[in-house]
C-alpha positions in Angstrom: -56.0 -21.4 44.7 -54.7 -25.0 44.4 -51.3 -25.0 42.4 -51.1 -28.2 40.4 -47.9 -30.2 40.4 -46.9 -29.6 36.8 -47.3 -25.7 37.4 -45.2 -25.8 40.6 -42.5 -28.2 38.6 -42.6 -25.6 35.8 -41.9 -22.7 38.2 -38.8 -24.4 39.8 -37.6 -25.0 36.4 -38.0 -21.3 35.3 -36.3 -20.3 38.3 -33.3 -22.6 37.9 -33.2 -21.5 34.3 -33.3 -17.8 34.8 -30.4 -17.7 37.5 -27.6 -19.3 35.0 -29.2 -17.4 32.0 -28.6 -14.2 34.0 -25.1 -15.0 35.0 -24.3 -16.6 31.6 -25.7 -13.5 29.7 -23.7 -11.1 31.9 -20.4 -13.1 31.6 -21.1 -13.3 27.7 -21.7 -9.4 27.5 -18.7 -8.6 29.6 -16.5 -11.1 27.7 -17.6 -9.9 24.3 -17.0 -6.3 25.2 -13.7 -7.2 26.4 -12.5 -9.2 23.1 -13.6 -6.3 21.0 -11.9 -4.0 23.2 -8.8 -5.9 23.0 -9.0 -6.3 19.4 -9.6 -2.5 18.9 -6.5 -1.8 21.0 -4.3 -4.0 18.9 -5.7 -2.3 15.7 -4.7 1.1 17.0 -1.4 -0.2 18.2 -0.7 -1.5 14.8 -1.6 1.8 13.4 0.7 3.6 15.4 3.7 1.1 14.7 2.9 1.5 11.1 2.9 5.2 11.1 6.4 5.1 12.9 7.6 2.6 10.0 6.5 5.0 7.3 8.1 7.8 9.0 11.3 6.1 9.7 11.5 5.0 6.1 11.2 8.6 4.8 13.5 9.9 7.4 16.2 7.2 6.7 16.3 8.6 3.1 17.2 11.9 4.6 20.0 10.1 6.6 21.3 8.1 3.6 21.3 11.3 1.2 22.9 13.5 3.8 25.8 10.9 4.2 26.3 10.9 0.4 27.1 14.7 0.7 30.5 13.5 2.7 32.0 12.2 -0.4 30.5 14.9 -3.1 33.5 16.1 -4.9 31.6 19.2 -5.9 31.1 20.4 -2.6 34.6 19.5 -1.7 36.1 21.5 -4.5 33.8 24.6 -3.3 34.5 24.7 0.3 38.3 23.6 0.0 39.1 26.6 -2.3 36.4 29.1 -1.2 37.3 32.6 0.1 34.9 33.6 2.7 35.9 37.2 2.4 35.0 37.3 -1.3 31.3 38.2 -1.6 31.2 37.4 -5.5 32.8 34.1 -4.8 30.3 33.3 -2.1 27.3 33.9 -4.5 28.9 31.7 -7.0 29.4 29.1 -4.6 25.8 29.4 -3.2 24.5 28.6 -6.6 26.5 25.5 -6.9 25.7 24.3 -3.4 22.1 25.1 -4.0 22.0 22.9 -7.1 23.9 20.1 -5.3 21.4 20.0 -2.4 18.4 20.5 -4.8 19.4 17.1 -6.6 19.5 15.4 -3.1 16.6 16.7 -1.5 14.0 18.6 -3.7 12.2 15.4 -4.9 11.1 14.5 -0.9 7.8 16.0 -0.6 7.8 16.4 3.1 11.1 18.5 3.2 10.5 22.2 3.6 14.1 23.8 3.5 17.5 22.4 2.8 20.7 24.5 3.8 24.4 24.5 4.6 25.4 26.8 7.4 28.8 28.4 8.1 29.5 31.1 10.6 30.1 33.5 7.5 27.1 32.6 5.1 24.0 30.4 4.8 24.0 28.2 1.4 20.9 26.9 0.0 17.2 28.3 0.5 17.3 31.7 2.3 15.0 32.1 5.3 14.8 34.9 7.8 17.2 33.2 10.3 19.6 36.0 10.9 22.9 34.1 11.8 22.0 30.5 12.2 25.4 29.8 13.5 24.3 31.3 16.9 21.0 28.8 17.2 20.9 25.7 19.3 20.6 23.5 16.2 24.0 24.6 14.9 25.7 23.8 18.3 23.9 20.4 18.7 25.2 19.5 15.1 28.8 20.7 16.1 28.4 18.5 19.4 27.4 15.5 17.4 30.5 15.6 15.4 29.3 14.3 12.2 26.4 12.0 13.5 22.9 13.1 12.2 20.9 15.1 15.0 17.2 15.0 14.8 16.0 18.4 16.7 12.5 18.3 17.9 10.0 20.9 16.8 10.9 24.4 17.7 9.5 28.0 17.6 11.1 29.5 14.4 11.0 33.0 16.0 12.5 32.1 19.2 15.1 29.6 17.6 16.7 32.2 15.5 15.8 35.3 17.8 13.7 37.0 15.2 10.9 38.7 17.4 9.8 40.9 14.5 8.3 37.8 13.0 5.9 37.1 15.8 3.4 39.4 14.7 3.1 37.7 11.2 1.3 34.6 10.4 4.3 32.4 9.3 3.3 29.3 7.6 7.0 28.0 9.0 6.6 29.0 12.6 7.0 25.4 13.7 9.7 23.3 12.3 11.7 20.2 13.1 15.3 19.7 11.7 17.7 17.1 10.9 21.4 18.3 11.1 24.8 16.9 10.4 28.3 18.4 10.6 29.8 17.7 7.0 33.6 16.8 6.7 34.0 16.5 3.0 36.4 14.1 1.4 36.8 12.2 -2.0 38.9 9.5 -3.3 41.4 10.5 -6.0 43.4 8.0 -7.7 43.4 5.9 -4.6 44.2 8.8 -2.4 41.8 10.1 0.3 41.6 13.9 0.0 40.2 15.7 3.0 39.3 19.4 3.8 42.2 21.4 5.0 42.3 21.7 8.7 41.9 25.5 8.6 38.8 25.6 6.7 35.3 25.5 8.5 33.1 22.5 8.3 29.6 23.4 7.2 26.5 22.2 9.0 23.9 20.4 7.0 20.3 21.4 8.0 17.1 19.5 6.5 14.0 21.4 8.0 10.5 20.0 8.0 7.0 21.4 9.0 5.6 19.8 12.0 2.4 19.1 9.7 4.6 16.5 8.0 4.1 14.2 11.1 0.6 15.4 11.7 -0.7 14.1 8.5 0.4 10.5 9.4 -2.0 10.6 12.3 -4.9 12.6 11.2 -5.7 10.3 8.1 -5.3 6.9 10.1 -6.1 7.0 13.8 -9.8 6.5 15.1 -12.3 9.1 15.3 -12.1 11.4 18.6 -8.3 10.2 19.1 -5.4 12.3 20.4 -1.9 12.0 19.5 1.4 13.2 20.6 4.9 12.9 19.2 7.4 13.4 22.2 11.3 13.6 22.2 13.4 11.9 25.0 12.8 15.1 27.1 9.1 15.0 26.6 9.1 18.1 24.1 6.3 17.9 22.0 7.2 17.4 18.4 3.7 16.8 17.1 0.4 16.9 18.6 -3.5 17.3 17.7 -3.5 20.4 20.0 -1.3 23.0 18.3 -1.1 24.8 21.6 1.3 22.1 22.9 3.8 22.3 20.0 7.4 22.7 21.1 6.2 22.8 24.6 7.1 20.4 27.6 4.4 17.6 28.2 4.8 17.2 32.0 1.9 14.8 32.6 2.9 12.2 35.2 1.5 9.3 33.2 4.0 9.9 30.3 6.9 9.1 32.5 6.0 5.4 32.5 6.0 5.3 28.7 9.3 6.7 28.0 11.3 3.6 29.5 8.9 1.0 27.8 9.3 2.6 24.3 6.5 0.5 22.9 3.3 -1.1 23.9 -0.2 -0.4 25.2 -1.8 1.0 28.3 -5.1 1.8 29.7 -5.5 5.0 31.7 -8.1 7.3 32.8 -7.5 10.8 31.5 -9.8 14.0 32.4 -12.3 11.3 33.8 -12.3 9.3 30.7 -11.2 5.6 30.2 -8.5 5.9 27.4 -6.5 3.3 25.6 -2.9 4.5 25.0 -0.7 3.0 22.3 2.7 4.1 21.9 5.9 3.1 19.9 9.3 4.7 19.5 10.9 5.6 16.2 14.0 3.8 15.4 15.5 6.8 13.5 14.7 9.7 15.6 14.1 8.0 18.9 10.7 10.2 19.4 7.7 8.5 20.9 4.6 8.4 19.3 1.4 8.3 21.5 -2.0 7.8 20.2 -4.9 8.4 23.3 -8.1 6.8 22.1 -11.5 6.9 24.2 -12.7 3.2 24.8 -16.1 4.6 23.8 -14.7 5.8 20.4 -13.6 2.1 19.7 -16.5 0.2 21.0 -19.2 2.8 21.0 -20.9 1.6 17.8 -20.5 -2.1 18.7 -21.9 -1.9 22.3 -25.6 -1.8 21.1 -24.9 -4.8 18.7 -23.4 -6.8 21.5 -26.2 -5.8 23.9 -28.7 -6.8 21.3 -27.1 -10.0 20.4 -26.7 -10.9 23.9 -30.2 -10.2 24.9 -31.2 -12.1 21.5 -29.3 -15.0 22.6 -30.7 -15.1 26.1 -34.4 -14.9 24.8 -33.5 -18.0 22.4 -31.8 -19.7 25.3 -34.7 -19.0 27.5 -37.2 -20.0 24.8 -35.3 -23.2 24.2 -35.1 -23.9 28.0 -38.7 -23.3 28.6 -39.6 -25.6 25.8 -37.4 -28.2 27.3 -38.8 -27.5 30.9 -42.3 -28.0 29.4 -41.3 -31.2 27.7 -39.5 -32.5 30.8 -42.3 -31.6 33.2 -44.8 -33.3 30.6 -42.5 -36.5 30.7 -43.0 -36.6 34.6 -46.6 -35.6 34.7 -48.3 -37.2 31.8 -47.4 -40.6 33.2 -48.9 -39.9 36.3 -52.1 -38.5 34.7 -52.3 -41.6 32.5 -51.9 -43.8 35.8 -54.6 -41.8 37.6 -57.0 -42.3 34.7 -56.2 -46.0 34.5 -56.9 -46.3 38.1 -60.1 -44.6 37.9 -61.2 -47.0 35.1 -60.0 -50.0 37.4 -62.0 -48.6 40.2 -65.1 -48.8 37.8 -64.4 -52.5 37.2 -62.6 -52.3 34.0 -59.7 -54.5 34.5 -58.6 -54.4 30.9 -57.3 -51.0 31.0 -53.8 -50.6 30.0 -51.5 -47.6 30.0 -49.2 -47.2 27.2 -45.6 -47.3 28.0 -43.2 -45.1 26.0 -40.0 -45.1 28.0 -38.0 -47.3 30.1 -37.1 -45.0 33.1 -38.7 -45.0 36.7 -42.1 -44.0 35.4 -42.2 -46.5 32.4 -41.3 -49.1 35.0 -44.0 -48.1 37.3 -46.6 -48.1 34.4 -45.5 -51.7 33.5 -45.8 -52.7 36.9 -49.4 -51.2 37.0 -50.4 -52.9 33.7 -48.8 -56.1 35.1 -50.9 -55.9 38.1 -54.0 -55.1 36.5 -53.6 -58.1 34.1 -53.1 -60.5 37.1 -56.3 -59.0 38.7 -58.2 -59.4 35.4 -57.2 -62.9 35.0 -58.3 -63.9 38.5 -61.8 -62.3 37.9 -62.4 -63.9 34.5 -59.7 -65.8 33.0 -61.9 -67.5 30.4 -62.9 -64.2 29.2 -59.3 -62.9 28.9 -58.4 -66.1 26.9 -61.2 -65.3 24.5 -60.2 -61.6 24.1 -56.6 -63.0 23.4 -57.8 -65.3 20.7 -59.9 -62.5 19.2 -56.9 -60.2 19.1 -54.7 -63.0 17.6 -57.3 -63.5 14.8 -57.3 -59.6 14.4 -53.5 -59.6 14.0 -53.6 -62.5 11.6 -56.2 -60.8 9.3 -54.2 -57.6 9.5 -51.1 -59.5 8.2 -53.0 -61.1 5.5 -54.3 -57.9 4.3 -53.8 -57.6 0.5 -51.5 -54.7 -0.6 -54.1 -53.9 -3.3 -55.8 -52.0 -0.4 -53.1 -49.7 -0.4 -53.1 -49.2 -4.1 -57.1 -48.8 -4.0 -56.5 -45.9 -1.3 -53.8 -44.1 -3.2 -56.0 -44.4 -6.2 -59.2 -42.7 -4.3 -56.7 -40.2 -2.9 -55.5 -39.5 -6.4 -58.9 -39.0 -7.8 -59.8 -36.8 -5.0 -56.8 -34.7 -5.6 -57.5 -34.4 -9.6 -61.1 -33.3 -8.6 -59.7 -30.6 -6.4 -57.2 -29.6 -9.2 -54.3 -30.4 -7.1 -52.3 -31.7 -10.0 -48.9 -31.7 -8.0 -50.5 -33.8 -5.3 -51.9 -36.3 -8.0 -48.6 -36.7 -9.5 -47.1 -37.4 -6.2 -49.6 -40.1 -5.6 -49.0 -41.6 -8.8 -45.4 -41.8 -8.3 -45.7 -43.3 -4.8 -48.2 -45.9 -6.1 -45.8 -46.9 -8.8 -42.9 -47.1 -6.0 -45.0 -49.2 -3.9 -46.1 -51.5 -6.6 -42.3 -51.8 -7.8 -41.2 -52.6 -4.1 -43.9 -55.0 -3.3 -43.5 -57.3 -5.8 -43.1 -60.9 -4.6 -40.1 -61.9 -6.7 -37.0 -60.1 -6.0 -35.0 -61.0 -9.2 -32.9 -58.8 -11.5 -34.9 -56.1 -13.2 -34.4 -54.4 -16.6 -32.6 -51.0 -16.3 -35.7 -49.2 -18.0 -37.7 -50.4 -14.8 -35.1 -49.1 -12.4 -34.9 -45.7 -14.2 -38.6 -45.5 -14.1 -38.7 -46.0 -10.5 -35.9 -43.6 -9.9 -37.8 -41.0 -11.9 -40.8 -41.4 -9.3 -38.5 -41.1 -6.5 -36.7 -38.1 -8.0 -40.2 -36.4 -8.5 -41.1 -36.9 -5.0 -37.7 -35.9 -3.6 -37.6 -32.7 -5.9 -41.0 -31.7 -4.5 -39.9 -32.2 -0.8 -36.7 -30.2 -1.1 -38.1 -27.5 -3.4 -35.6 -27.7 -6.4 -32.4 -28.1 -4.1 -30.9 -30.3 -6.9 -31.1 -31.3 -10.5 -30.5 -34.8 -12.0 -28.8 -35.8 -15.2 -28.9 -39.2 -16.9 -26.5 -40.7 -19.3 -26.5 -44.5 -19.7 -25.2 -46.5 -22.8 -27.9 -47.7 -24.7 -26.5 -51.2 -24.8 -27.1 -51.4 -21.0 -30.8 -51.5 -21.4 -30.3 -55.2 -22.5 -29.0 -56.2 -19.4 -30.5 -56.7 -16.0 -29.2 -55.4 -12.6 -30.3 -55.9 -9.1 -33.4 -53.7 -8.1 -33.2 -50.6 -6.1 -29.3 -50.4 -6.9 -29.2 -46.5 -7.1 -31.5 -45.6 -4.5 -29.4 -45.7 -1.5 -26.7 -43.9 -2.9 -29.0 -41.1 -4.3 -30.7 -40.8 -1.0 -27.2 -40.5 0.6 -26.5 -37.7 -1.9 -29.8 -35.7 -1.1 -29.8 -36.1 2.7 -26.3 -35.8 3.7 -24.5 -34.4 0.4 -26.9 -31.5 0.0 -27.5 -30.8 3.7 -25.5 -27.8 3.7 -26.8 -26.1 0.5 -30.1 -24.4 -0.5 -29.7 -25.0 -4.4 -27.2 -25.6 -6.9 -27.1 -29.5 -6.2 -26.3 -31.7 -9.1 -27.0 -35.6 -9.1 -25.4 -37.6 -12.1 -26.4 -41.3 -12.8 -25.2 -43.1 -15.7 -23.6 -46.2 -17.0 -21.3 -47.5 -19.7 -19.4 -50.6 -20.9 -15.6 -51.0 -20.8 -13.1 -53.9 -21.1 -15.9 -56.4 -20.9 -17.6 -55.2 -18.0 -20.4 -52.7 -17.3 -20.2 -49.8 -14.9 -22.9 -47.8 -13.0 -22.2 -44.3 -11.5 -23.9 -42.2 -9.0 -22.2 -38.7 -8.3 -22.9 -35.5 -6.8 -21.4 -32.1 -6.1 -22.2 -32.1 -2.4 -20.0 -31.5 0.7 -18.2 -35.0 0.3 -17.0 -37.4 2.8 -13.5 -38.0 4.6 -11.2 -41.1 3.7 -12.3 -42.5 7.0 -16.0 -42.3 6.4 -15.5 -44.0 2.9 -13.5 -47.0 4.6 -16.2 -47.3 7.2 -19.0 -47.5 4.7 -17.0 -50.1 2.4 -15.5 -52.3 5.3 -16.8 -51.7 8.6 -20.4 -51.4 10.4 -22.3 -48.2 9.7 -25.3 -46.3 10.1 -26.0 -46.5 6.3 -27.9 -49.7 6.0 -29.3 -49.0 2.7 -25.9 -48.6 1.3 -24.3 -51.4 3.1 -27.3 -54.0 2.2 -26.9 -52.7 -1.6 -23.2 -53.4 -1.5 -23.7 -56.8 0.2 -26.1 -57.7 -2.5 -24.0 -56.9 -5.3 -21.0 -58.8 -3.8 -23.4 -61.9 -2.9 -24.6 -62.0 -6.5 -21.5 -61.4 -8.7 -18.7 -62.2 -6.0 -15.2 -61.2 -7.0 -16.4 -60.1 -10.3 -18.1 -57.1 -9.0 -16.8 -54.1 -7.4 -18.0 -51.0 -5.5 -15.6 -47.9 -5.4 -16.3 -44.6 -3.6 -14.2 -41.7 -4.3 -14.8 -38.4 -2.5 -13.0 -35.3 -0.9 -14.6 -32.7 1.6 -16.2 -30.0 -0.3 -15.8 -31.6 -3.8 -18.7 -34.2 -4.1 -18.9 -37.9 -4.1 -18.5 -40.5 -6.8 -19.8 -44.3 -6.6 -19.1 -46.5 -9.2 -20.4 -50.2 -9.3 -18.8 -52.5 -11.7 -20.6 -55.8 -13.0 -19.9 -58.5 -15.2 -21.6 -58.7 -18.6 -24.2 -61.3 -18.1 -27.8 -61.5 -19.4 -29.1 -63.9 -16.8 -28.9 -61.7 -13.8 -31.2 -63.1 -11.2 -29.8 -62.1 -7.6 -30.9 -64.6 -5.0 -32.8 -61.9 -2.8 
């Protein structure tokens, strides 16, 4: 089987296209996946930071309220005069202390219990704590000497040595607490009063259920994510795994996060790729860690990215193949033409010419062939060639002299054909086109009445509205006096065409073109405006003062200035996204007859 040159050319193009497409598709897929993953990672990291900010805001209130107790006069008076050995006095003091603590902490929804501990009595809410003064929490508060201590989540049974409670289902089994040694004082007539030296300073203890931290994460982190809140010793303050609460989390990878304090990291945990986002609380110093599987973040997006990559690759392949087919045609078609022409020359037809549609090497080759064939033909029969040229010149002269009425008659025949076939829309368009041709082919190019110009524009608008399927509407508002004045022919058309083709290029419907005119201060004004995409100041300056591709607008402005000189003005106001307004100012003159 003999393979044609075009087939081999196409095959080579396809091979050259397929390899870059495969590489680019793979890179696009990987890059898109990486971008999505990075964005998801930033999203989770922001969640962790926001959770810490929310938690810190709540805990700072605890800190502020506990500091206010230092100068509470009521508590000062209670403890400064309290007799620890009098049970009745202790009970009365408990009621007063409970009322003060309730005023400070009862409105905080996350607070579970608020108490003042002493070695001889527990003031405030009563819990089965035995003697809390023997607990590690009590000792930690004493050691801190008035500084607020955040004690991480602990087992209530173990902390207060109450083994009999282990068999029950306690709703306060795991708590974390804020404690502070209170050394009361208050200002009395510019004198600072302090507790007597021999009086025992109580320990303020505010306790929270560990679920207070858990709720922050459960409702905010992505599905299938895991979380930990660790103190500086890696003790678990809160976790999605309740078995780890109050335990030491001794995984090696967590040791890297503690010194960093805040950031993100990617690790492999239990054979699964995880995105780890962590941030340290500014109040407690605890580290919040969220571990999210990459598959949970991008699992739903992977099919979309894959599909978009495949679709883009298919589109690029189709476009590339079309270009390859076009380019191969540009190479092989001239060769086919040349071979066909050479066959005709071989049969004695020296008048064969190959059409040249390009200026590249193939075009030059075809030009040389035509020139060579012409020279051979002239040598064979010079006279015959001269007569053919004369006949050709006569035909061209006749064509140039063809009466434009031939076009009108043709359009008329097409119109009647459309009417007979009940194609009213086509008939109307043909009539409009015929009117427009008649208007533009008039021999004289003098000024015309406004009514004639509007009638031509109506025909133009009808055709353009049919072409652009109701993309825009037109409003007209002319001062009736203007109908007594003439104006240059086709003065509106270039501006209207610019609005339709450029101003409305980015919309499907809703366009509005306004044409109108008025008389003011001894001059007449004609306006064309639209609500299209508008033009920049640089583009307006180019249209008015420089060479531009808008030939119709440029010529119209030149005709107006040539006819009326300094008495005429053309102004364009526009801004991107807010439409364009063109105003033409002309003097009041009834003898408008432009010399063009």
